[in-house]
N, C-alpha and C positions, 0 to 999 in steps of 0.2 A: 505493500500500500504505500509505502513512504518512496520508492521508486516510481510507482505508476503516478504519484501525487506530482511528478514534474513533467509528466505528459509522455514519459517514455513507454513505449510499447511493452508489457510486461505480461508473463504467463503463469500462473499458479496453478502448480499440478497436485491434483489431489488423488489418491489410489482408488476412492469409493466412486464410482461412476455415477450412483444416484446423487450422491452430496454434492459432487462436482456440477452436475448438471443444475442442482437446486440453487447452488450459490451463484452459478452464471445467470440463472433466470432471475433470482431475486435481487442480485447484486449486494449481499451481505452473507457473512458467515453468522447465523442467528445464534448459534450455539455457544460459540467461544466470543464473538465482538458483536454482541446485539446492538442493532442501531446504527452501526458504523458502516456508511454507503461506500462500496469500492468506488475508486476513481475510474473515469471512463476508459482509461488505456490499459486497465486490468482484465485479463479475461483467464477463464477458470477451464482447465481440461482435465480429462482422465487419460490422456493418451501420452504416455512418458515418451515413446520414441519422436513423435511430431513436436512436442514440447523442448526436449534437447536439441533436436536439429534446427528449430527456429531460432534458438538462443546463442548468443553470445558470451553471456556471462550466467553461469549456473551456479545457484545458491542451495545448499542441502541444509534443509531443517526438519531433522527426524530425530526420534528419541535414540538414544546411543546404542541400544540393544539390536536396532535394526540398520544401523549405519553401514555395516558391510553389506548386507543383502541390496540395499539400495544402490551402493556406488556398482554392485556387481551387476545390477539391472541396467544401469544407465551407461556404464562405461562401454559397450560396444557401439553406441551413437556418437560418441565422442570425436571431435575432430581438432588436430593440433592447434588450431587456431584459437579454440574456446578456452575460457577462463573458469576455473572453479574454485568455490569456498564454501565453507560450511559454518553454520550457527548451531551445530549440535554440542552440547557440553556432556562430556563424560569420557571415561576411558573404555576399552572394548571388553564386553563382558566375557570371562573366562581367561583371557590372555593378560589383560591388564596392560594392553599397550595403548600408548597414544593414538588420537585417531589419525594423525599425520603420520604414523608408521602403516597403519591400515591403508590409509589411502595411496601411499607411495608403492604399496604391494597391488593394488588392484588398477591403478589409472596408468595412462601410457607413460613409459620413461620419460623423465625430463619435463613433465608437465607441472609448471609451477603450482605451489598450493599455498592455500591460505586460510584463516579462522578468523571469524569474528565473535567477540565475547565480551560481556559487560552487564551492568547494572540496567537490564531493560525488562519491562513489565508490557506485554504485547498490547494491552488496551490502552496504556498512556503514548505508546508511539503511534498508534493507529489514529488516536484523537488529536495527534500533533502536539503533544506535551513535550516541552523541551528534555531530550535525552542524548546521553553520550556512550558511546561504546568506543572498544579498542579492536584493532585487526592486526595480525602478525602472520607470516609466511615465510617462505622460502625465498622470496626476491621482493626487495623494494618496490620495484616497478608494479608488479603485480598488485601489491598490496595499495599502492599510489592508485592504481585504476578502479580497485574496489572502493577505496576510500571517496574518490570522485563520483562514481555511481550513486553511492548510498547517501552522500551528503544531501541535506535540504536546509532550509532556515531554522528547522527546528532539532534537527538530527545531526550531530557531530562525531566523527570518527577520528581517534588519534591512532598512530601507527606504535606497535610496541615492538621492541627488537628483540623480545625474549620468547620465541614461539613454544617452548616448553611451557613457562608459567603461565601463558595466556591459557593454553588448554587444560593444565592442572588445575589452575585457580577456577575454572567453570565447572570441575568437577567434584573438588573437594568441598567447595561451598556449599553444596548441597546437602551433603553430611552434616556439616557443622549446624546448618538451618534447622535440621531435623532435631538435633541435640539442642538447640535454642528454643524451639517450640515447646519440645519436652518439658525443658526447665519451666517455661512460663505455664504449661499445663499442670504442673505440679505446684505452681502458686510461689515459686521461688524468688521472683521479683526481678527488677532490673539490675541489681548488682550482679547477680548471677548470670543472667543474660550477657551483660557487658563482658565478664570474665570468660564466658564460653567463646565469644566472639574473638576476643583478643588472643586467648590461648589457642583457638582454633587458628587463627591466623599463622600462630607460632608453629602449629604441627603441618599445616599447608606448605610453609617455607621449607621445614626440614625435609619433606619428603621432595619438594622440588629440588631443592640443592642436591639430593641423592641421585636426581635424575638428571643433572645437569644444568638445570636453571639458576638463575641469579635471585638474590634475596630481593634486590631491588624490583625485579620483574613482578613482584607480588604487590607491590607497593601502588598499582595503578588500577584502572577501572576493571580489570578483567579478575583481580585478586581481591584487594580489600575492598573495593568499590562493590563489586557483586556480593561479596559476603555479607556486608553491612546490609545492603538491599534486602537480600534473601532471608537474612536473620531477624529481621525487624519489622516487616510488613506482611499482613494478613494475605496479600495477594500472591505470595509465595506458598506454592503447593505443598513445599517440603516443611515450612514452618508449620502450616495447617496440621500436616499429618503428625508430626512431632507434638503439637499441642493435644491433637486427639489422643494420642497415647499417654501422654502424661494425665489425662482426665481418666484414663482407665479403658478407654477403647481398643479393641484388638487391633493388630496391624491390617488384618484382612478385612475388617469393618471401616476401618478410617480409609483404605484405599478405595473401598465400594462407595463411599460418602463422597470422596472428591471427585471420582469418576474420570480422571485423567491419569497420564503418567506421572509417577512421582519419582524423578530420577534418583533421589538421593537412596531411595530404599535398596535398589540392586547395587549403587554405586557404593554403599557403606561396605558390603561384602568385598566388592573390587578394590576399594581403597584399603582395606585392612589388610588382604592379602597381598598388595603390593607393598605395604608398609613392612609386612613380616619377612618378605622377600629381601628387601632392601636393609632389613634391619634398622628400621626408623623408629622412633619412639612417637607412638600417637594414642595417648591414652583417651582422650576423648573419642576418637574414632572406635577404639577397641571396647568402651564401655557400650557405646550404641550397638556396635556389633551384637554384643550380648544381649542386649534388649531385643533386638530385632530377629536374632537367629538361635540364640541360646536359653530365651525363656526368661531372662532376669527382668526384674521390675525397673522402672525408672528411679525409683527410691535407691534400690540397691546401687545403680550405677552411680548416683550422685554421691552417695556415701564412700564407694571406692574411690571417687576422684579425690574428693575432700580428704579421705583417708591416707593418701598416698605421702610417702615420706616427703620432707621439705626440702625445697631445692631454689637455686637461683632464678631469676627470670631470663 
């Protein structure tokens, strides 16, 4: 919608033919963005082949667990002149690999890669409210083209030089957001929430450095910025999910109530496994893993965190 608002011909691919036809006819995504009318130059299609073949820029925005599948589906239609990026946040389920590694395996050799990430709630961006994100990738020239394409009077894009940090920040922040929501659901207050955000950032940085990122790479929009947004606003599905857990609702029921993908649920398992492989201390992620996958209660997790041996910041 941001790109189409500039009058540029834009295709939105949706895999469900019925939903694609409905959005094209009604000019609105009534389920997720009710009342927000599509710009005239935005068309909706369920034909992946025609969408890829008609496009110069291709932006992939799918849940992380479908990222490999979608790239596999579209890669046969790609041409060397096309530019591809993704706004998917996460690491690959099972392997714990960054999505840039997955993309490098599946896309034509030498094709430049880029990812965009940052503190963005879709409804605010679609309404034209001021929003800023970051882009990073394998080529400065490639990132500059994406920045220029996406930029609008209310949508600003900053280039980041740390491709690893940009991708990892968007993955770990969802885990910490569940923990922050869980804390609030338990009634632990603003002090506890702020401590979780701050120490969650420290865990994010430790894991990132182990993977080759820089500490500074997490101090921008795709690290600290996205972490604060996701942990503090109820538009965040991950925060809402954690809050329900804190109120005693089961994970299965909470997921059902939200009715959309909660990236942090599966990402908690992947981040913890990756931390174990890299021998990185991530106590918040470890305790949340216990809550989601080992039957621990939220209060048990909080007591375990508070009862840890004292250490320096």
